[in-house]
C-alpha positions, -999 to +999 in steps of 0.1 A: -127+301+156-103+286+184-132+286+202-152+268+179-129+242+176-115+241+209-085+249+202-057+258+227-023+263+240+004+289+249+031+272+227+039+253+197+034+217+214+003+226+231-015+242+200-004+211+181-017+185+204-048+205+205-060+202+174-037+169+169-067+160+196-094+176+177-086+154+146-086+122+170-121+128+182-138+135+151-144+173+159-124+186+129-126+159+099-109+149+072-108+186+050-121+210+076-102+244+072-080+255+103-079+293+112-048+313+094-023+319+110-026+349+124-058+348+138-055+318+157-023+333+169-044+369+179-074+345+195-045+325+215-025+357+224+003+345+210+031+354+185+024+343+149+058+324+149+044+299+174+010+291+157+032+287+123+057+260+139+022+243+153+011+239+117+049+231+107+046+198+137+016+189+127+022+191+084+054+168+095+026+147+109+007+139+084-021+155+103-031+192+082-020+199+048-015+234+033-029+241-001-016+279-007-044+298-009-064+278+005-048+274+037-039+250+060-070+215+063-073+183+080-054+156+056-077+137+039-065+103+057-050+122+092-025+098+106-037+102+143-076+083+129-085+051+119-081+040+084-099+006+091-122+001+059-159+009+062-179-024+077-192-043+054-232-043+060-251-067+065-264-094+041-240-081+010-210-098-008-180-085+005-159-075-027-140-051-017-114-064+012-084-073-016-082-105+009-078-141-008-103-167-003-096-190+029-103-223+009-070-212-010-051-210+017-031-239+045-037-248+074-011-232+103+004-248+124+024-242+150+057-255+151+056-285+181+098-272+184+117-244+188+154-250+205+160-220+229+189-203+223+213-183+248+207-151+256+189-121+232+179-127+202+195-099+187+229-120+188+208-145+160+175-125+143+172-150+111+175-183+114+197-204+090+167-223+072+145-195+069+172-173+053+178-202+028+147-205+019+141-171+015+174-165-007+159-192-029+128-172-033+146-145-043+169-162-067+145-181-087+131-149-096+161-131-105+164-109-077+201-107-061+199-127-024+232-116-015+218-093+011+190-106+028+172-098+062+137-102+079+108-075+089+071-071+107+050-072+075+057-053+042+046-019+056+068-022+089+096-027+064+091+004+038+080+024+069+117+015+084+134+017+050+118+051+043+128+068+080+164+055+078+168+069+045+149+104+043+139+133+063+107+147+075+097+170+042+117+146+015+096+132-013+086+097-020+072+087-055+042+065-055+019+042-078-011+062-085-033+050-081-017+030-052-021+002-024-043+029+002-020+020+032+010+034+015-001+060+007-017+070+042+019+056+055+042+082+036+026+114+051+021+099+084+058+098+084+064+131+078+073+130+039+059+144+009+038+121-022+047+129-056+017+108-073+029+084-106+007+071-133-001+036-135-012+022-166-014-020-175+026-022-170+030-005-143+044+024-138+049+049-164+085+064-180+072+099-183+053+100-149+085+090-135+109+113-147+088+138-134+086+126-101+123+123-101+131+155-113+107+169-089+131+159-062+119+125-053+145+105-028+131+073-031+104+051-055+080+033-043+064+006-064+053-031-068+060-055-099+031-075-101+002-082-083-007-042-081-031-026-062-059-016-073-051-017-111-035-048-113-004-041-131+027-059-140+055-050-153+070-061-189+111-064-201+106-039-223+088-012-192+113-029-170+139-014-193+128+021-197+123+026-161+160+017-152+168+041-188+150+071-165+164+058-130+199+058-145+200+096-138+194+093-102+220+069-087+206+085-052+173+074-051+159+044-033+136+023-054+118-001-033+097-030-047+066-046-032+064-078-047+040-087-021+022-109-046+051-131-060+037-165-055-001-156-066-005-130-093-004-149-120+021-126-139+059-137-147+090-118-124+099-091-139+121-065-115+137-034-112+159-053-088+177-072-117+189-038-130+221-033-111+207-004-095+232+014-065+201+020-037+171-008-045+152-033-018+122-058-027+100-065-001+082-098-003+058-115+019+038-144+030+002-132+040-019-135+004-006-169-001+000-185+031-020-167+057-027-132+070-017-144+104+022-148+094+032-112+099+065-116+082+085-098+054+114-110+037+141-081+023+165-082-002+187-051-008+218-039-017+240-040+016+240-006+027+203-001+028+199-040+047+229-026+073+204+004+079+173-016+080+190-039+099+206-014+124+169+005+132+153-026+139+173-042+161+173-010+182+128-012+183+114-045+178+150-063+178+135-095+160+111-115+142+093-143+165+117-171+161+082-193+163+070-175+137+103-179+112+101-216+121+059-218+111+074-192+078+100-225+070+077-252+072+051-239+048+080-223+024+094-258+017+064-284+017+058-298-012+020-299-002+013-262+005+040-257-032+007-274-053-015-257-029-004-220-038-002-232-077-035-246-077-050-210-057-027-189-080-043-209-111-077-203-095-071-165-096-062-162-129-092-179-141-117-155-117-097-123-125-102-125-159-134-146-158-152-109-147-129-083-165-147-112-198-178-106-184-172-067-182-166-066-215-190-086-230-210-055-221-185-028-233-170-022-203-132-013-201-118-028-168-071-033-156-066-066-139-034-078-159-027-100-125-034-099-088-063-106-065-086-077-081-100-057-111-101-017-113-130-006-135-127+033-141-161+054-142-174+086-135-188+090-106-179+064-076-204+069-051-233+060-073-218+027-087-213+017-053-243+020-037-258+010-070-242-025-065-249-024-028-288-023-033-281-054-057-261-069-030-222-066-036-200-041-016-174-034-040-141+001-029-147+033-042-117+039-059-113+075-037-087+055-014-067+041-037-061+075-055-043+110-056-049+128-089-053+096-110-093+094-125-116+079-103-130+045-103-143+011-083-117-017-073-137-053-070-118-082-056-122-109-079-103-137-052-136-155-041-158-147-071-163-177-094-171-172-134-206-181-130-208-151-100-193-127-128-216-131-150-244-120-129-220-092-112-215-078-148-250-076-157-255-056-119-228-033-131-244-026-164-279-020-149-254+004-123-239+019-146-274+025-169-294+042-136-266+065-130-264+079-164-299+083-164-294+106-136-264+125-150-287+130-181-313+148-161 
């Protein structure tokens, strides 16, 4: 087995590096079984404890997972491989990416002047104009804005929050289905995921209760525009979730409100519930442009101190050129009007697809955001069937842990007229797949 996969080494570090290399080059693909500890130890001429230590290191880095009697296998999305989505085949209409409509984005104009500062930006990492704009942005929606800071995008911010708060092996409660990049990030940080079921109103209280009782030390969720389901918190659901969290004051609750301006849903946030440990992350890439790798973070003072302390030791600060650009956009009335129009457009397009599907008896989810989630029996059959009709959508497997199958359709660029055509093609695809199942 060791020779078959090219696993070599005489120490735990050498063995883990060898396995990681085989995963990186594709020799060991997702789901591939690794040799049992004792067998590999015999083949390499080392102690079983050495191989066990190597496997433990690989688990901590999200390269492999242990399935009990199923042994140790390569993770479905190992942390050392690329997670780029599949390339859109030529000639297909792309409804898979989750991206905004370029026609709804402002033209980005770099600032003509950024005042120099003496020495390092570490002494003044945040420009006051952008900090004031960020505070107003959070406060507008009921998020406490006493402690605000910046990061390089939502995932950068969430990763820093989790690594300063948790240790390898700790558990994080995540939405299921949920944001696929987050589902990849958590195991890559050496953390365990506890899936929490989601419905149209957000994470379900009973599922959250189970994750908290199972030892979750952090919860990451989206209050609106959730990907891929399109869930949004209601006031009633918020109160139910806060009641569950009340018995776990040490748990860090992180809200990713990346779609704040274009979700088509009102602001309902757990951050308004006087939680001891909380954070809300907001970005501008969906409504101002994907080149703006900037995130605003509002949180409790202890969380801010830990985040900023780690950031100052690594990337240090967000570029002041980027900060000036974002500040100008956030305070530009013309941009505000464009974004408001974009939000209305996205809502019309999302609701048009759901209505078109509903006319054919097809249930879907998408109360907010840029996507519609459609439960299906066979993801591959639907994806391939729509591909043959000129559409490219996302199979749900990238977004799921234990939840039922489905497909995600990005509606950001799909006009109501096109939605009617797509819905008919969807029906024809389902009919064909059901005929195959029926024999």
